C-alpha positions in Angstrom: -11.5 7.4 33.7 -8.2 5.8 34.7 -6.3 2.5 34.6 -6.4 0.1 37.5 -3.4 -0.6 39.7 -2.7 -4.0 38.1 -2.6 -2.7 34.6 -0.4 0.3 35.6 2.0 -2.1 37.3 2.2 -4.3 34.2 2.9 -1.3 32.0 5.6 -0.1 34.4 7.2 -3.6 34.3 7.3 -3.7 30.5 9.0 -0.3 30.5 11.5 -1.5 33.1 12.6 -4.6 31.1 12.4 -2.9 27.7 16.1 -3.6 27.0 15.7 -7.3 27.6 12.5 -7.4 25.5 14.6 -6.2 22.6 16.4 -9.5 22.7 13.1 -11.4 23.0 11.6 -9.6 20.0 14.3 -11.0 17.7 12.4 -14.3 17.8 9.9 -14.8 14.9 6.9 -15.3 17.1 7.7 -12.4 19.4 4.9 -10.0 18.6 2.2 -12.6 19.4 4.1 -14.1 22.3 6.1 -11.8 24.4 3.5 -9.2 25.3 1.0 -11.9 26.0 3.1 -13.3 28.8 1.8 -13.0 32.4 3.6 -10.6 34.7 5.3 -13.5 36.4 6.6 -14.8 33.1 7.8 -11.4 32.1 9.7 -11.1 35.3 11.3 -14.5 34.5 12.4 -13.2 31.1 15.2 -11.4 32.7 14.1 -8.9 35.3 16.9 -7.9 37.7 16.6 -7.9 41.5 16.1 -4.2 41.3 13.2 -4.6 38.8 11.6 -7.2 41.0 11.7 -4.9 44.0 10.3 -2.1 41.9 7.5 -4.4 40.8 6.6 -5.5 44.3 6.7 -1.9 45.6 4.9 -0.3 42.6 3.2 2.9 43.6 0.0 3.3 41.4 -1.0 6.7 42.7 2.5 8.0 41.9 2.2 6.5 38.4 -1.1 8.3 37.9 0.4 11.5 39.1 3.3 11.2 36.6 0.8 10.6 33.8 -1.3 13.5 34.8 1.7 15.8 35.0 2.5 14.9 31.4 -1.0 15.7 30.4 -1.9 12.1 29.8 -5.1 10.2 30.6 -4.6 6.4 31.1 -7.1 3.8 30.1 -7.1 0.0 30.6 -9.4 -2.8 29.6 -11.3 -2.3 32.9 -12.4 1.1 31.6 -15.5 1.5 29.3 -13.5 4.1 27.2 -10.8 1.5 26.3 -11.0 1.0 22.5 -12.9 -2.3 22.0 -10.9 -2.9 18.7 -7.8 -3.5 20.7 -9.3 -6.4 22.5 -9.1 -8.3 19.2 -5.3 -8.6 19.8 -3.8 -11.6 21.4 -1.8 -9.2 23.5 -3.8 -5.9 23.9 -2.0 -3.1 25.7 -2.5 -3.3 29.5 -2.9 0.4 29.5 -3.2 3.1 26.9 -1.7 6.5 27.6 -3.7 9.2 25.7 -2.6 12.8 24.9 -5.6 14.5 23.5 -9.2 13.3 23.1 -10.1 9.9 24.4 -13.4 10.1 22.4 -11.3 10.1 19.2 -10.4 6.5 19.9 -14.0 5.3 19.7 -14.2 5.5 15.9 -15.0 2.2 14.2 -14.0 3.1 10.7 -10.4 4.5 11.0 -7.9 3.9 8.2 -4.2 3.3 8.8 -2.0 5.1 6.2 1.6 3.9 6.6 4.7 3.6 4.6 8.4 4.4 4.2 10.2 7.0 6.2 12.5 7.9 3.3 9.6 8.3 0.9 9.7 9.9 -2.6 7.9 13.0 -3.5 5.3 10.8 -5.2 4.6 8.9 -2.0 4.4 12.0 0.1 2.0 13.6 -2.3 -0.3 10.6 -2.4 -0.1 10.1 1.4 -1.0 13.7 2.0 -3.9 13.5 -0.5 -5.2 10.3 1.1 -5.1 11.8 4.6 -6.9 14.9 3.4 -9.5 13.0 1.4 -10.3 10.5 4.2 -10.6 13.2 6.8 -12.9 15.2 4.5 -15.1 12.1 4.3 -15.2 11.9 8.1 -12.8 9.0 8.3 -10.1 9.2 11.0 -6.5 8.6 9.8 -4.4 6.4 12.0 -0.6 6.3 11.7 2.7 6.5 13.6 3.8 10.2 13.2 7.1 8.9 11.7 8.9 10.9 9.1 7.8 10.3 5.5 4.5 8.7 4.7 3.1 8.7 8.3 3.7 12.4 8.8 2.4 13.3 5.3 -0.8 11.4 5.9 -1.4 13.1 9.3 -0.6 16.5 7.8 -3.2 15.9 5.2 -5.7 14.6 7.8 -5.4 17.8 9.7 -6.9 19.6 6.7 -10.2 17.8 7.2 -12.7 17.5 10.1 -12.0 13.9 11.3 -9.9 13.5 14.4 -6.5 11.9 13.5 -5.0 9.2 15.7 -1.2 8.7 16.2 0.4 5.7 17.9 3.9 6.2 19.2 6.7 3.8 20.1 7.7 5.8 23.2 5.9 8.2 25.6 2.8 9.7 24.1 3.6 13.2 25.3 7.1 13.3 23.7 7.3 14.0 20.0 9.3 11.4 18.1 11.2 12.4 16.1 11.8 15.7 17.9 11.5 17.7 14.7 7.9 16.5 14.4 6.9 18.5 17.5 4.6 20.9 15.6 2.7 18.0 13.9 2.6 16.0 17.2 1.0 19.0 19.0 -1.5 19.5 16.2 -2.6 15.9 16.1 -3.0 15.8 19.9 -5.1 19.0 19.8 -7.4 17.7 17.0 -7.4 14.0 17.9 -5.3 11.7 20.0 -1.7 10.6 20.4 -1.4 7.3 22.2 1.2 4.8 23.5 1.1 1.7 25.6 4.3 2.9 27.4 4.3 5.2 30.4 5.8 8.7 30.6 9.6 8.6 30.5 9.8 5.4 28.5 12.2 5.6 25.6 11.5 3.9 22.2 13.4 0.7 21.3 13.4 -1.2 18.1 10.9 -3.7 19.3 8.5 -1.0 20.5 8.1 0.2 16.9 7.0 -3.4 15.9 4.7 -3.5 18.9 3.3 0.0 18.0 2.4 -1.3 14.6 0.0 -3.9 16.0 -1.9 -1.1 17.8 -2.1 0.9 14.6 -3.5 -2.2 12.8 -6.0 -3.0 15.6 -7.4 0.5 15.8 -8.0 0.6 12.1 -10.7 -1.1 9.9 -8.3 -1.0 6.9 -4.6 -0.5 6.5 -3.2 1.2 3.3 0.5 0.9 2.6 1.6 3.7 0.3 5.3 3.0 -0.2 7.6 0.3 1.3 10.8 -1.5 0.5 10.8 -5.2 0.6 11.9 -5.2 4.3 10.0 -2.2 5.4 8.6 -2.2 8.9 5.3 -1.0 7.4 4.8 -4.5 6.1 4.5 -5.7 9.7 1.5 -3.4 10.1 0.0 -5.1 7.1 0.7 -8.5 8.6 -0.9 -7.6 11.9 -3.9 -6.2 10.1 -4.3 -9.4 8.0 -4.0 -11.6 11.2 -6.8 -9.6 12.8 -9.0 -10.0 9.7 -8.8 -6.3 8.9 -8.5 -5.1 5.3 -5.1 -4.4 3.7 -4.6 -2.4 0.5 -1.5 -1.0 -1.3 -0.6 1.7 -3.7 1.3 0.8 -6.9 4.4 2.6 -7.8 7.2 2.7 -10.4 8.9 -0.7 -10.8 12.3 1.1 -11.0 12.3 2.0 -7.3 12.8 -0.1 -4.2 10.0 1.9 -2.6 7.6 -0.1 -4.7 8.9 -3.5 -3.8 6.9 -3.9 -0.6 3.6 -2.5 -2.0 3.9 -4.6 -5.2 4.5 -7.7 -3.0 1.3 -6.9 -1.1 -0.6 -6.6 -4.4 0.8 -9.9 -5.6 -0.2 -11.6 -2.4 -3.8 -10.4 -2.9 -4.1 -7.0 -1.3 -6.4 -4.7 -3.3 -4.7 -2.0 -5.4 -5.8 1.5 -4.6 -5.1 4.7 -6.5 -6.9 7.3 -4.4 -9.4 8.1 -1.7 -12.3 6.8 -3.6 -10.8 3.3 -3.8 -10.1 3.4 -0.1 -13.6 4.5 0.8 -15.0 1.8 -1.4 -12.9 -0.9 0.3 -13.8 0.6 3.7 -17.5 0.2 3.0 -16.9 -3.5 2.1 -14.9 -4.1 5.3 -17.7 -2.6 7.4 -20.2 -4.8 5.6 -18.2 -7.9 6.4 -17.8 -6.9 10.1 -21.6 -6.7 10.4 -22.4 -9.9 8.5 -23.9 -13.0 10.2 -21.3 -15.5 11.4 -20.5 -18.4 9.1 -21.6 -21.9 10.1 -18.9 -24.1 11.7 -16.7 -26.0 9.2 -16.4 -29.7 9.1 -13.1 -31.1 10.5 -10.4 -31.3 7.8 -9.0 -34.6 6.8 -5.8 -35.7 8.6 -2.5 -34.8 7.1 0.0 -37.3 5.8 3.3 -37.3 7.8 5.4 -35.1 5.4 2.7 -32.4 5.4 2.3 -32.6 9.1 6.0 -32.1 9.7 6.0 -29.2 7.3 3.0 -27.6 9.0 4.7 -28.1 12.4 7.9 -26.4 11.2 5.9 -23.4 10.0 4.0 -23.2 13.3 7.4 -23.2 15.1 8.3 -20.1 13.1 10.4 -21.6 10.3 8.6 -19.6 7.6 11.3 -19.0 5.0 12.1 -21.6 2.3 15.8 -21.8 3.3 14.6 -22.7 6.8 12.4 -25.5 5.5 14.7 -27.0 2.9 18.4 -27.9 2.8 18.7 -28.6 -1.0 17.0 -27.6 -4.2 15.2 -31.0 -4.3 14.0 -30.4 -0.8 12.9 -26.9 -1.7 10.8 -28.2 -4.6 9.1 -30.7 -2.3 8.6 -28.0 0.4 7.0 -25.6 -2.1 4.6 -28.3 -3.3 3.7 -29.1 0.3 3.2 -25.5 1.2 0.9 -25.1 -1.8 -1.1 -28.0 -0.6 -1.3 -26.6 3.0 -2.3 -23.3 1.6 -5.0 -24.9 -0.5 -6.3 -26.6 2.7 -6.3 -23.2 4.5 -3.7 -24.2 7.0 -0.9 -21.8 6.0 -0.7 -18.5 4.1 2.1 -16.4 2.7 2.4 -13.3 4.8 2.8 -9.9 3.3 6.4 -9.9 4.6 7.1 -12.9 2.4 7.3 -15.7 5.0 4.9 -18.6 5.3 2.7 -18.4 8.4 0.0 -20.5 10.0 -3.4 -19.4 8.7 -5.8 -18.0 11.3 -8.2 -20.8 12.3 
């Protein structure tokens, strides 16, 4: 049970150019683009001569030894134990470093419980209750071990029998944040703490976004408990929706910014949940859809007229905000009308982060 040389080399390359990838991830299409590049393309992104020498001379046995010394087991897509749910991603992790139980990653019905780091007492109480209730029902809780909602959900999950799963933005064997060491150890002992980055890799801003795609992919359903309008938790919801996974949100007081993100999710069509029972009911529905017979192929859609075609092309290039699509109020009205028509045809959708995006086809 170990990753192959090629996958270990790729993982080492991503860690080596992590600083440059921070620049690349500022582009709108980054999460679905950068980590899907080939090794040669990643080297062209900005690898130094030193990184190129490191890549050519990569020592796979030494990498395995470092992982083993850190208490990590490393899986790649060549390994039967690699979580099959991750292969639904356009850019699945080349390798997954696991602290704890590899078997915990085989669960098909995990629920991601995510939300704000600076959560309110209300949010923390609900996240803890959801974690405890889901675990008591035998459902693994997936989250990021961050302060706030993530940690509260994992703490609750440890009160039940289901093995929790945590996904980190840095090395799996290093608690982040450091004050979460006790919880980090408890999750690893009862379930699994995982990362796509090797031992010694430090977290960057982009690795938190990349981490969110793994949380979404490992889960059948993502529940956002609290989030501001620009919360990183909404990227997890976007990834989940792109994968065809379920997304749900908890309502909150309209007087706090911590409800802005969850209320936007609900306005965009995410089911409203108020407790574990609602989540379990949604989870049952998601499982039913996953086992349903495939739909028959659709007929080809009618061609678009030039203005709609130009609008769709702009959205596909990453111009998803109205101010990127229109230069005047009159243009904005026309763009909104066009976007509504494209949405009706199933060609675009309004993402949970508020931007217009190409619909999955």
